C-alpha positions, 0 to 999 in steps of 0.5 A: 271210889274203886281201888286202882287195878293191881297186877296179880301175876306176870308180866310174862314176856312170851312171843318175840318175833324173829321175822320182822323183829319189831313186835312181842307179846306180854301176858298179865293177870290183873285183879280186876277189869282194866286197860293194860299198857306195855310201854318200852323205853324206845317208844314201842308200845301196846295196849288192850283191855283185859278179858275175864275167865271164872272171875279172873282177868287177863290180857295178852298185849302185843307190843309194836314198834320195837327196834331190831337188835336192841334190849328195851326196858319196859313198864306195865301200866293198868288204867294209866298207873304204873304197876311194873317194875315193882316198887323197890324191886332188887332186880334190873329192869325187865327188857324185851330183846329183839334179834338183830337184822343180820343172822347171828343164830339163837341160844335156847335153854330148856328143861322140865318138871318144876315144883314151885320153889320153897319161900326164900326163908325156908329150907328147900327139900329138893335143893336150889331151883335151876330157874331161880339160879338162872335168874340170879345169874342174869340179874347179876350181869344184865348185859352178859349172856342169856338165852334168847328163849326158854323152852319149858317142856312140861310139868310147869305145875303139879296138879296132883302133887301139891305143896304143904301151903297149897294143901292148907289153902285147899283145906279151907275150901273143901273137905280133903277127906273126899276125893281127890283129896289134896289134888286140885279140882277146878279152875280156881284151884289151878290158878293157885298153882300158877300163883305159887309157881310164878310169883316166886320173885326170881322166876317172876322176873326171869319170865318177864325178861326172857321169852318162853315157849311151853307145852304140857305134860301129865302132871299139868293135869294128872299123873299118867294122863292118857296112858291108855284107853283102860285108864281113861275109861276108869277116870271118866267114871270118877265124879271129880274127873270131868271138872278136873280135866276141863279146868286143866285145859282151860287154865292151860289155854290161858296161862301157857298156850296163848303166849306160844302163838304169834299175833298173826295166828291169834288174829285169825283164832276164832276162840281167842276172838270170842273169849276176848270180846265177851263180857265174860269168856268163861262159858265159851272157853269151857265149851272149847275145853269140853270139846277138846276132852271129848274129841282131841282132833278138835284142837291142836296144842302143838306149834311151830316157831322159827328162830333165824335158821333154827326151827322148833316144833313143839309137839303135844304128846299127851292130848293127841294120842290114839289109845285103842290098843290095836291102833295105839299112837303117840299122835293121831293121824292128823297131828302126825301129818302136821308134824311131818308137814312142818318138818318138811316145809321148805325142804321139798322145794330145796330138794327139788322133789315132792313126797307121798302123803302120809303121817310121819313115815313115807317115801324119802325125799328124792334128791335127784337133780340140783339141790339147794340149801335147806330152809333151816340149819337146825331142827329142834323137836320139843317133846316132853317125853324122850324118843330115845330112852335107856335101852332096857327101858325102851325094850320094857316099854315096847314089850309092855305095849305088846302084852297090852295089845294081847300078844301073849293072851288076856292074862298077860294083857291084864298084867301089862296094863297094871305094869304100864300104870305102875311104872309109867311106861308111856314114852315113845317106845310104848307106842312102837308104830309112832316111834318107828315113824318119828325115827323115819321122819328124822332120817328123811329130814336129815338126809340129802343136800337140803339136810340141816346140820343137826336134828335135836329131840328135846325132852324132859319127864324122866328126872335126869339128863343125858345125851344119846346118839342113834345110828341106823344099823348099817343102812346109812346114817343121815347127813345131819347129826341126830341127838336125843337131849333129855334134861329134867328136872328144873326143880324136883327129885328122884329116889336113889333106887330109880337113879340106879335103875337108869344107870343099869338101863344103859349097861350091857347087862341091861341091854341083854335083859331088854333083848330077852323081853323083846323076844318074849313080846315078839317086838322085833328090833327097833330101826335104830341103835343108840348109845349114851354119849353123856350122862346120866346126870342127876340134879336140878338142871338146865341144858342150853343149845347155842346155834350159830350158822351150822355149828351147835354147842351144848352146855348142861348146868346144875343148880348148886349151893355156893357163894352168892351171885345176886341178892346178897345171901338169901337161901336161893341167892347163895345158889349158882349154876355150875357147868357139868358138861359142855360139848360141840355138836354137829358134823365136826363131832366124832361119832361115839362108839357103841356101848 
């Protein structure tokens, strides 16, 4: 008789509907083919068969019949046998929490860059994990405050910086003296990264009870992914790269991307239908990943979520790039047009006007005649890479982009390419046209009676946190308050010298040095000036936005060792989240002076 099916990974509570407020999706990985059931204590339920990819079995179950405004404990059954909650679990029951019928706003926690935490009985060289400590706090007080959604803004796994335990596992599979050494190479090795990260007991429970939205960054595949055309051409000559990128996109689709999407989109998704209906979906998914690598225009990883009157646009800033030096763009024209359309959806009608076609920057919305309240009060633009950097770093990146496209000749261009890769000069500033277009879109969306109260660009990547506020150089600021909110890492580190470099990047002397580089590169001045109004903060941390009506409140918390808050006195239970900064955002906030 065959052994009963087991739960290999998950459950992850992913999508909770904010429109009808009566359904959600739960993702699991099992150790063999089976039927997965998710049953809520209130009678809500969903079930479905697993699908197979490369010898692994998965299901994304839609749970229907939830009651708005409730928090419902749920169980997971495989072929009728309960596998979740785990036997003798120290955590409270996992729940699906639905928003109430009447509007109350949304609470969003976000961060990026998470190395898998060390086992509880081992020393963690980079300190306590912010997600572990968030889980401990919620578990200690299940009825207390918690985020409505967790935004993970990239580097959920590190394919190119593996742990000691993973390196030992890889060494049992192949010779690590052969390239790419201790980096992952294929789908099976990617699954190991997710096992290591998401089987962490605290994180496993947290992701089972707090919905999550995810997007990749470079380390989900490899450092500097798609930094330039020259980089990509070199990578494609390496014998191991094709399998690496194809497996990375396949695993991202399975482990992260599927759960970002609402059931109604999945129902019309031909790839999802083909993969889940096949006896083995590996070949179909692999063909998709090969096509996505060869032709980035063939797929879209970006997506939109509306939470009450808050709109989230999660933007892919890695796979959608245009890399040809004379036409570099963070987003290809189709992707840029999609971002613009999603940001303006409903605003045109509210403003009583139409706009010209174009990517991110076109004619502003007309505001003549009667106007109406816009379709949302807050716009969140999730992009793993910051839009507004310390000014010296911004000027360095735009100067470097000018060198690489030949503004100072071939020798400077070769130097610029080496510098770009060595210093990771690949944020929005390194794509000047895209920076200007995003800046123009933010101003357009934020101007007029239809404007939201706040527009917040949420980013990670740079292993520290800060708040920056732009102004439009005397041209008139938007009616909305605009912020760059950067928060990373969740669990990682940053060398002391780089910390000092970020501090210097905000200084007056750093700004002056940036102006020198801008003149050398003939880059001109950016369309906005911006100032740091908070930070920089260094440590393992999370930011939380509480959005109620047209008000917004921001809190930054860091994971620090201290007294236990849950699960008596193991290494991570002794850590807690401490508030480092808290502030009101929005129209009531006073403008910060320029630095």
